[in-house]
C-alpha positions as CSV (number, residue, x, y, z in Angstrom):
1,X,3.5,-22.6,2.7
2,X,0.4,-22.1,4.8
3,X,-2.3,-19.6,3.8
4,X,-1.6,-17.7,7.1
5,X,2.1,-17.3,6.2
6,X,1.2,-16.0,2.7
7,X,-1.1,-13.5,4.3
8,X,1.6,-12.2,6.6
9,X,4.0,-11.8,3.7
10,X,1.6,-9.7,1.8
11,X,0.1,-7.6,4.6
12,X,0.5,-3.9,4.5
13,X,-0.6,-0.8,6.3
14,X,-1.0,2.4,4.5
15,X,-1.3,6.1,5.0
16,X,-2.8,8.6,2.6
17,X,-4.0,12.2,2.6
18,X,-6.5,14.1,0.5
19,X,-6.7,17.8,-0.2
20,X,-9.2,19.8,-2.2
21,X,-6.4,21.2,-4.3
22,X,-5.4,17.8,-5.8
23,X,-6.8,16.6,-9.1
24,X,-9.3,13.8,-8.7
25,X,-7.1,11.4,-10.6
26,X,-4.1,11.9,-8.3
27,X,-3.6,10.5,-4.8
28,X,-0.7,9.6,-2.5
29,X,-0.6,6.2,-0.8
30,X,2.4,5.1,1.3
31,X,2.6,1.3,1.9
32,X,4.4,0.1,5.0
33,X,5.0,-3.4,6.4
34,X,2.0,-4.4,8.5
35,X,2.5,-4.2,12.3
36,X,-0.1,-5.3,14.8
37,X,0.1,-1.8,16.5
38,X,-0.7,-0.2,13.1
39,X,2.6,1.8,13.3
40,X,3.7,3.6,10.1
41,X,7.2,4.7,11.2
42,X,10.2,4.9,8.9
43,X,10.4,4.9,5.1
44,X,7.5,3.4,3.2
45,X,8.1,0.1,1.3
46,X,6.3,1.7,-1.7
47,X,4.5,4.9,-2.7
48,X,1.6,4.9,-5.1
49,X,0.7,8.2,-6.8
50,X,-2.0,7.3,-9.3
51,X,-4.5,4.7,-10.3
52,X,-2.2,3.0,-12.8
53,X,0.4,2.4,-10.1
54,X,-2.4,1.1,-7.8
55,X,-3.6,-1.3,-10.5
56,X,-0.1,-2.5,-11.2
57,X,0.5,-3.1,-7.5
58,X,-2.7,-5.1,-7.1
59,X,-1.7,-7.2,-10.2
60,X,1.7,-7.9,-8.8
61,X,0.2,-9.0,-5.5
62,X,-2.2,-11.4,-7.3
63,X,0.7,-12.9,-9.3
64,X,2.7,-13.6,-6.0
């Protein structure tokens, strides 16, 4: 597998929002399959809600 193919398989685009009412430890990140037009339509592939989920996601990416 070429490095460029691996990059394509693991490329995501994300959306997030921040409000003043949310605790600092909480956040909301929706991960979508990367599209060149940066489109985030449809259901997200994954939703991350806190730092533990984010760290687990990064570790999973590193293992693949």
